[in-house]
C-alpha positions in Angstrom: 97.0 50.0 49.2 99.1 52.9 50.2 96.4 55.3 49.0 93.9 53.3 51.0 95.8 53.7 54.2 96.3 57.4 53.6 92.5 57.8 53.1 91.9 55.9 56.3 94.2 58.1 58.3 92.5 61.2 56.9 89.1 59.8 58.0 90.4 59.2 61.5 91.8 62.7 61.7 88.5 64.1 60.5 86.6 62.1 63.1 88.9 63.4 65.8 88.4 66.9 64.7 84.7 66.4 64.7 84.8 65.0 68.3 86.8 68.0 69.4 84.3 70.4 67.9 81.4 68.5 69.5 83.1 68.8 72.9 83.8 72.5 72.4 80.2 73.1 71.4 79.0 71.1 74.5 81.3 73.1 76.8 80.0 76.4 75.3 76.4 75.3 75.7 77.1 74.2 79.3 78.8 77.5 80.1 76.0 79.4 78.6 73.4 77.4 80.6 75.4 78.0 83.8 75.7 81.7 83.0 71.9 82.0 82.4 71.3 80.1 85.6 73.6 82.3 87.6 72.1 85.4 86.1 68.6 84.3 86.9 69.6 83.3 90.4 71.2 86.8 90.9 68.0 88.5 89.8 65.9 86.3 92.2 68.2 87.0 95.1 68.2 90.7 94.4 64.5 90.9 94.1 64.1 89.0 97.4 66.5 91.4 99.1 64.6 94.4 97.9 61.3 92.8 98.9 62.6 92.1 102.4 64.0 95.7 102.7 60.7 97.2 101.7 58.9 95.1 104.3 61.4 96.2 107.0 61.0 99.9 106.0 57.2 99.7 106.0 57.2 98.1 109.4 59.6 100.8 110.7 57.5 103.6 109.1 54.4 102.1 110.6 56.0 101.9 114.1 57.3 105.5 113.8 53.9 106.7 112.5 52.1 105.0 115.4 54.6 106.4 117.9 54.4 109.9 116.4 50.7 109.8 116.4 50.7 108.8 120.0 53.3 111.5 120.8 51.4 114.1 118.8 48.2 113.1 120.6 49.9 113.5 123.9 51.6 116.7 122.9 48.4 118.2 121.5 46.6 117.2 124.7 49.3 118.9 126.8 49.2 122.0 124.5 45.5 122.1 124.8 45.6 121.7 128.5 48.4 124.4 128.7 46.6 126.8 126.4 43.3 126.4 128.3 45.2 128.2 131.2 46.8 130.7 128.9 45.0 134.0 128.4 46.6 134.7 125.0 46.4 131.3 123.2 44.8 131.3 119.8 41.0 131.7 120.3 38.2 130.7 118.1 37.2 133.6 115.9 33.9 132.3 114.7 31.4 135.2 114.9 34.1 137.5 116.3 35.6 138.6 113.0 33.6 140.0 110.1 35.0 140.0 106.6 34.4 142.2 103.6 35.9 142.7 100.1 37.4 146.0 99.2 38.1 145.0 95.6 38.1 141.7 93.8 40.1 140.4 90.9 40.1 136.8 89.7 37.1 134.7 90.7 37.5 132.2 93.5 37.0 128.5 92.8 33.6 128.6 94.5 32.6 131.4 92.1 33.7 129.8 88.8 31.1 128.6 86.3 30.7 125.3 84.4 29.4 124.8 80.9 28.0 121.4 81.6 30.5 119.6 79.3 32.6 116.8 80.8 35.7 118.2 79.1 35.1 121.8 80.1 37.4 123.5 82.6 36.7 126.0 85.2 37.0 129.6 84.1 39.2 131.9 86.2 38.3 134.9 84.1 36.8 137.8 86.0 34.9 140.9 85.1 36.9 143.0 87.5 39.0 145.9 86.0 41.9 144.7 88.1 43.9 141.5 87.8 46.6 142.7 90.2 45.9 144.3 93.6 48.3 144.6 96.5 49.6 146.7 99.4 46.4 147.7 101.2 46.4 150.7 103.5 43.3 151.5 105.7 42.7 154.8 107.5 39.8 156.9 108.8 39.1 160.1 106.9 38.2 163.4 108.6 34.5 162.8 107.7 34.5 159.6 109.7 34.4 157.2 106.7 36.9 154.4 106.3 39.2 154.5 103.3 41.4 151.5 102.1 44.0 152.5 99.5 45.9 149.9 97.3 48.0 149.6 94.2 46.3 147.9 91.2 46.7 147.2 87.5 44.7 145.5 84.7 47.8 143.4 84.1 48.5 140.2 86.1 51.8 141.4 87.3 53.3 144.4 89.2 55.5 147.0 87.7 53.3 147.8 84.7 53.1 151.4 83.5 49.3 151.0 83.9 49.8 150.4 87.7 48.0 153.1 89.7 46.7 153.8 93.2 43.1 153.4 94.1 40.9 153.6 97.2 37.5 152.4 98.2 35.3 154.1 100.9 33.2 152.5 103.6 30.6 154.6 105.5 29.4 151.7 107.7 32.7 150.9 109.6 34.0 148.5 107.1 30.9 146.4 106.4 30.8 147.4 102.7 32.9 149.4 100.4 32.3 151.6 97.4 33.6 151.0 93.9 37.4 151.8 93.8 38.4 155.2 92.6 41.8 156.3 91.3 43.7 158.6 93.5 47.2 158.7 92.0 48.9 157.7 88.7 51.7 158.5 86.4 51.2 158.5 82.6 54.5 156.8 81.9 55.6 155.0 85.1 54.0 152.7 87.7 53.2 154.1 91.2 53.6 152.0 94.3 52.7 151.5 98.0 50.1 154.0 99.2 50.5 155.3 102.7 47.7 157.4 104.2 48.1 159.9 107.0 45.3 162.2 108.4 46.2 165.4 110.2 43.3 167.5 111.2 41.1 168.0 108.1 44.0 167.2 105.7 44.7 163.8 104.2 48.2 163.0 103.2 48.9 160.4 100.5 52.5 159.2 100.3 53.7 156.8 97.6 56.6 156.0 95.3 57.1 156.5 91.6 59.4 154.2 89.6 62.5 155.4 87.8 62.9 155.0 84.1 66.4 153.7 84.9 64.9 150.7 86.6 63.1 149.1 83.6 63.7 145.5 82.6 62.2 143.0 80.1 60.3 140.1 81.6 60.7 137.3 79.1 58.2 135.0 80.8 55.5 137.6 80.4 56.8 139.3 77.2 56.4 142.6 79.0 58.4 145.6 80.1 58.3 146.0 83.8 59.8 148.3 86.5 61.4 147.6 89.8 59.5 148.6 93.0 60.1 152.1 94.4 61.9 155.1 93.1 61.0 158.7 94.2 59.1 159.0 97.5 56.3 161.5 96.8 53.3 162.9 98.7 50.2 164.9 97.8 47.4 166.3 100.0 43.6 166.7 100.0 41.5 169.0 102.1 38.1 167.7 101.0 38.3 164.0 101.9 39.9 163.0 98.7 37.7 164.7 96.2 40.6 166.7 94.9 44.3 166.4 95.3 47.3 168.6 95.1 50.2 167.9 92.8 52.9 165.5 94.0 55.9 166.8 95.9 59.1 164.7 96.1 60.3 163.9 99.6 63.3 161.7 98.8 64.4 161.1 95.2 65.8 158.0 93.5 69.0 159.8 92.6 69.7 160.9 96.2 72.2 159.1 98.5 73.4 156.0 96.7 71.1 156.1 93.7 68.9 153.2 94.7 65.0 153.1 94.5 63.4 154.2 97.8 60.4 152.1 98.9 57.7 152.5 101.6 55.1 150.1 102.7 53.9 150.8 106.3 52.2 153.6 108.1 53.6 157.0 109.0 53.8 157.3 112.8 53.1 160.5 114.7 55.2 160.6 117.8 54.2 162.0 121.2 56.4 165.1 120.5 54.4 165.8 117.3 57.2 164.7 114.9 56.4 162.3 112.0 58.4 159.1 111.3 58.0 157.3 108.0 59.9 153.9 107.7 61.5 153.3 104.2 64.2 151.1 102.7 66.6 151.2 99.8 66.1 148.2 97.5 68.5 147.5 94.5 66.3 146.9 91.5 66.9 144.2 88.9 68.6 146.6 86.5 68.9 149.9 88.4 72.3 151.5 87.9 73.8 152.5 91.2 76.1 155.5 91.8 79.0 153.4 93.3 81.1 156.5 93.9 78.6 157.6 96.6 78.4 154.2 98.3 81.0 153.9 101.1 79.9 150.5 102.3 80.2 147.8 99.5 77.6 145.6 101.2 74.9 148.3 100.5 75.3 147.7 96.8 74.1 144.1 97.2 71.6 144.3 100.0 70.4 147.9 100.2 69.4 149.2 103.6 66.6 150.5 105.8 65.9 153.7 107.7 63.3 156.4 108.4 62.3 159.7 107.0 61.4 162.2 109.8 59.5 165.5 109.7 59.4 167.9 112.6 57.0 170.3 110.9 54.1 168.0 109.7 55.5 167.3 106.2 57.0 170.7 105.2 60.6 169.4 105.5 62.1 165.9 105.8 65.3 164.4 107.0 66.7 160.9 106.5 68.1 158.7 109.3 69.4 155.1 109.4 71.3 152.7 107.2 70.4 149.3 108.7 71.5 146.2 106.9 71.2 142.5 107.6 74.3 141.1 109.2 73.8 137.4 108.6 73.7 135.6 105.3 72.0 137.0 102.2 69.0 138.3 104.0 67.6 141.8 103.8 65.7 144.3 106.0 62.7 145.7 104.1 59.0 146.7 104.6 59.8 148.0 108.0 57.2 149.1 110.5 57.7 151.5 113.5 55.9 151.9 116.8 56.6 154.3 119.7 56.8 152.9 123.2 54.6 154.6 125.7 56.7 157.3 127.4 57.0 157.1 131.2 57.6 159.9 133.7 60.9 159.9 135.4 62.2 161.6 138.5 63.1 165.2 137.8 63.6 168.4 139.6 62.3 171.9 138.7 65.8 172.9 137.7 66.1 170.1 135.2 62.6 170.9 133.9 63.7 174.5 133.2 66.8 173.3 131.4 64.9 170.7 129.4 61.4 172.0 128.7 59.8 168.6 128.2 57.9 168.1 131.4 60.3 165.4 132.7 59.7 162.9 129.9 62.4 160.7 128.4 63.3 160.6 124.8 60.9 158.7 122.5 61.9 155.0 122.2 61.0 153.6 118.8 60.7 149.9 117.9 61.2 149.0 114.3 60.5 145.5 112.8 61.6 144.2 109.5 60.7 141.6 106.9 63.7 139.2 106.3 64.7 136.0 104.5 65.7 134.3 107.7 62.4 132.8 108.8 61.9 135.3 111.6 61.3 139.1 111.9 64.2 141.3 112.9 64.0 144.3 115.3 65.9 147.5 116.0 65.6 150.1 118.7 66.0 153.9 118.7 66.2 155.9 121.9 66.6 159.4 120.3 63.4 159.8 118.2 64.7 157.8 115.3 68.1 159.5 114.7 70.2 156.4 115.6 69.3 152.7 115.7 70.7 149.6 117.3 71.9 146.8 115.1 69.0 144.7 113.9 68.6 141.4 115.8 66.3 138.4 115.6 62.9 138.2 117.3 60.7 135.2 118.2 58.1 136.3 115.6 58.0 134.0 112.5 58.4 135.8 109.1 58.1 134.0 105.8 59.8 136.9 103.9 56.6 138.9 104.0 55.4 142.3 105.3 54.1 142.6 108.8 52.6 145.7 110.6 52.5 147.0 114.1 50.5 149.8 115.7 50.1 151.3 119.2 46.6 151.5 120.6 45.9 154.0 123.4 43.0 153.2 125.6 43.9 156.1 127.9 46.8 158.1 129.4 49.2 156.7 132.0 49.8 160.0 133.7 48.2 163.2 134.6 48.4 166.2 132.3 50.0 168.4 135.0 53.7 168.8 134.1 54.6 170.3 137.5 55.5 167.1 139.3 58.1 167.0 142.0 60.3 164.1 143.1 57.9 162.9 145.8 55.0 162.4 143.5 56.9 161.3 140.3 57.8 157.8 141.6 54.1 157.0 142.3 52.9 158.3 139.0 55.5 156.3 137.1 54.1 153.1 138.6 50.6 153.6 137.3 49.4 150.8 134.9 49.5 151.5 131.2 46.3 151.4 129.2 48.2 151.3 125.9 49.4 148.3 124.1 50.8 147.2 120.7 49.0 145.1 118.1 50.8 143.2 115.3 49.5 141.5 112.2 51.8 139.0 110.6 52.1 135.5 109.1 52.7 133.0 111.9 54.9 130.7 109.8 58.6 130.8 108.8 58.0 129.8 105.2 54.4 130.3 104.0 52.1 133.3 104.1 49.4 131.4 105.9 48.1 131.7 108.6 47.5 135.4 109.1 47.6 136.2 112.8 47.0 139.0 115.3 49.2 139.4 118.5 49.5 141.9 121.3 52.4 143.2 123.4 52.9 145.6 126.2 53.4 149.2 125.0 56.6 149.4 127.0 58.1 146.4 125.1 57.1 145.4 121.6 60.1 143.0 121.3 59.8 139.9 123.6 56.3 140.0 124.9 54.3 139.3 121.8 51.4 136.9 122.4 49.3 135.8 119.4 45.6 135.7 120.2 43.6 135.2 117.0 43.9 133.8 113.4 42.4 136.1 110.8 43.0 133.6 108.0 42.4 130.8 107.1 39.1 131.7 108.7 36.6 133.8 106.7 37.9 132.3 103.5 37.5 128.7 104.5 34.0 128.2 103.1 34.5 130.6 100.2 37.5 128.8 98.7 35.9 125.3 98.7 39.1 123.2 98.2 37.0 120.3 96.8 36.8 122.3 93.6 40.5 122.6 93.3 42.8 120.2 95.3 45.8 122.4 94.6 44.4 124.9 97.1 45.3 122.5 99.8 49.0 122.6 99.1 51.1 124.3 101.7 51.5 128.0 100.7 49.0 127.8 97.9 46.8 130.4 99.4 48.5 133.6 100.6 46.9 136.0 103.1 49.6 138.6 103.2 50.8 142.2 103.6 48.4 143.2 106.4 47.9 146.7 107.7 46.1 147.4 110.9 43.9 150.4 111.8 42.2 151.3 115.0 39.0 153.4 114.6 38.9 156.8 116.4 35.8 155.8 118.4 37.7 152.9 119.8 35.2 150.3 118.7 36.8 148.4 115.9 40.1 146.9 114.8 40.5 146.7 111.1 43.0 144.6 109.1 43.4 145.1 105.4 45.4 142.4 103.4 45.9 140.8 100.1 44.4 137.4 99.1 46.5 135.5 96.5 47.0 132.1 95.0 50.5 130.9 94.2 50.4 127.1 93.6 50.8 127.3 89.8 54.1 129.2 89.7 52.6 132.6 89.3 50.5 134.7 91.7 46.8 135.0 91.0 45.2 138.0 92.8 41.8 137.3 94.3 41.5 140.7 95.8 41.9 143.1 98.8 40.0 142.0 102.0 39.2 143.6 105.3 38.8 141.7 108.6 37.0 143.6 111.4 37.1 142.8 115.1 35.4 144.6 117.9 37.9 146.0 120.4 36.2 144.3 123.3 37.3 141.0 121.8 41.0 142.1 121.7 42.8 140.9 124.9 45.0 143.4 126.7 48.5 142.4 127.8 
């Protein structure tokens, strides 16, 4: 019986343990169910919150879009109403600007061919001998033909040793151009930035030749390249470019602080007969600098801009100016110079004898610069380019790209007689000027599009710029055909850049030569060098 009771007690204890385990399992299942329920509830609530937030944002965006549309509509209406009364608002250029190709590289999307297969892709291959073309420079030769010079290479990048200078000739005022011909090259180094100057029957070609010290390896292209600029060189031709002299160095790479010297814009002949060529010093990617010759440490990082002046039509040259950007990490490069129209001042015969200049003031020069600040900078010289004011901002947008300015003279503002006394000088100084400035530039702080023309008084060139016409997009609109490649519609995809302006001697035409490029795929694709031609009667006077 004792054993029986012990067995009974053991059974009771076992049943109690089983009951405890059942309760524990039940509690665990219940906790797990509660946990899953709470997790699911949390997910539902979170999703609901996100959904409501999206609805609120969409409603806000819709309201803002509607209000912005209304505001933009009203603003556009006000702008249109305002511009209808402005003489210098952008004007339609349909039929007023004619376009022609100087040289072509890659085919445009509208010119590409299809094989008929659904899987086939457009071919951007071109039969042109050039895949890279840039830095166009137009001028009128002594025989009356129009020449447009540019740098070009069969490679798709600049700085190749195969890069040379070419020009194409037009004998119908820019309507059509001949096949490009080489005018300058170096067997071992690239040549850059042609600048043309005509003096009488002589044609001057100024350009730069790279330094061997400024070579670097471009890993992305698996190629050896050279930094822009080096020695500034010139050669001459007395037979409209059929033959050329050997090159003569104006300013060497090793002079001054040992930086490459670069040019990009026209040489200006001042009223006193002197020549002024804008240039800048640009530190290359790997160019060693002679630090012992650099007094200002900032020049090692930014480089500087100045002018090269000749008083004897290119026989001797002198350098002036060390202009640098004063704000941020910007730079002052690809500078362009114009001379303000001189005005007669009151003078006496005694002063005329002491200063044999017919009572004229010193030449005032206006120099504009490409910058990284979103606007062009400007500097003034009141002593024929010897000294310059500190560069300051202008109201002209600049997307870190070259611009160009020229002065157009429709007629003199004064009589040729230098013997003017005090009584007559005041009346002659008030006569209206028939000269004015023209600028070609990209009217945008970030993208090289659109390409625009503007005018300014020849006594200013700083604050009175008034844009009057868009060169591009214009003539390229129907040629590009964005429906063939939607990437062409991206901001900054098409680049109409580096313009240079020329005014024909007969006063009939204004020519603008520029580069057409495509940059939406990470690397520039050169479509070619293009010329826009406008009749002077369609150019407004300020």
